[in-house]
C-alpha positions as CSV (number, residue, x, y, z in Angstrom):
1,M,-58.1,-1.3,21.3
2,I,-61.8,-1.0,21.3
3,V,-63.1,-2.3,24.5
4,C,-66.8,-1.2,24.3
5,S,-68.3,-1.7,20.8
6,C,-71.7,-0.2,21.9
7,N,-70.3,3.1,22.7
8,V,-67.0,2.7,20.7
9,L,-64.7,3.1,23.9
10,T,-61.1,2.4,23.6
11,D,-58.7,1.4,26.2
12,H,-57.0,4.9,25.9
13,D,-60.4,6.5,26.6
14,V,-60.7,4.5,29.8
15,R,-57.3,5.3,30.9
16,S,-57.8,9.0,30.3
17,T,-60.6,9.0,32.9
18,L,-57.9,7.5,35.2
19,A,-55.2,9.9,34.5
20,D,-57.3,13.1,34.9
21,G,-56.4,15.2,38.0
22,K,-60.0,15.0,39.2
23,E,-61.4,12.4,41.5
24,K,-61.0,9.0,39.7
25,P,-63.6,6.7,38.9
26,R,-64.0,3.7,41.1
27,T,-66.5,1.6,39.2
28,A,-67.1,0.9,35.5
29,G,-70.3,2.7,35.7
30,Q,-68.3,5.9,36.7
31,V,-66.1,5.4,33.8
32,Y,-69.1,5.3,31.4
33,G,-70.2,8.4,33.2
34,C,-66.8,10.3,32.8
35,L,-67.1,9.4,29.1
36,G,-70.7,10.8,28.8
37,C,-72.4,7.3,28.1
38,S,-73.7,4.5,29.8
39,A,-73.4,0.7,29.8
40,Q,-75.4,-1.0,27.0
41,C,-74.8,-4.8,26.9
42,G,-72.3,-5.0,29.7
43,R,-69.8,-7.2,28.1
44,C,-66.9,-4.8,28.4
45,A,-67.3,-4.2,32.3
46,R,-64.8,-6.8,33.0
47,T,-62.2,-5.3,30.7
48,I,-62.9,-1.7,31.9
49,R,-62.4,-3.1,35.4
50,R,-59.1,-5.1,34.4
51,I,-57.8,-1.6,33.0
52,M,-58.7,0.3,36.1
53,D,-57.0,-2.5,38.3
54,E,-53.9,-2.2,36.3
55,A,-53.9,1.5,36.4
56,L,-54.2,1.4,40.2
57,L,-51.4,-1.2,40.7
58,G,-49.1,1.1,38.3
59,A,-47.2,0.8,35.1
60,G,-46.2,-2.7,34.0
61,A,-48.7,-4.4,36.1
62,T,-50.2,-7.5,34.2
63,V,-53.1,-9.9,34.6
64,A,-52.2,-13.4,33.9
65,N,-55.8,-14.7,33.5
66,E,-58.4,-12.3,32.3
67,D,-60.9,-13.7,35.0
68,A,-58.4,-13.2,37.8
69,P,-57.5,-9.8,39.2
70,A,-54.0,-8.6,39.3
71,A,-52.0,-9.5,42.3
72,C,-51.7,-6.9,45.0
73,P,-48.4,-5.3,46.1
74,A,-47.0,-6.8,49.4
75,A,-47.0,-3.2,50.8
76,C,-50.8,-2.8,50.1
77,K,-52.6,-1.4,53.2
78,C,-55.9,-0.1,51.8
79,C,-56.6,-1.6,48.5
80,P,-59.4,-0.3,46.5
81,V,-59.2,-3.4,44.2
82,K,-61.7,-6.1,45.6
83,H,-59.7,-9.3,45.9
84,A,-58.0,-11.4,48.4
85,H,-54.3,-10.5,49.3
86,G,-51.9,-13.2,49.6
């Protein structure tokens, strides 16, 4: 699925930056950098962030509402996902 029309990036492209053995990007801007481009209109940033959150939470994680972050596992001690635990 295309997530960025300006740069023609797919969800697979985004996930590939998160699967590399190198240091993983922590922001949507870093994902763009890893893929050799930069944000244009910015509409895709929320979707890229959601893909990143799902990847951090592991396979099978889902987001009920596109505007809401995925729930954090109860054992989370140092969560890179910026949201309230609970």
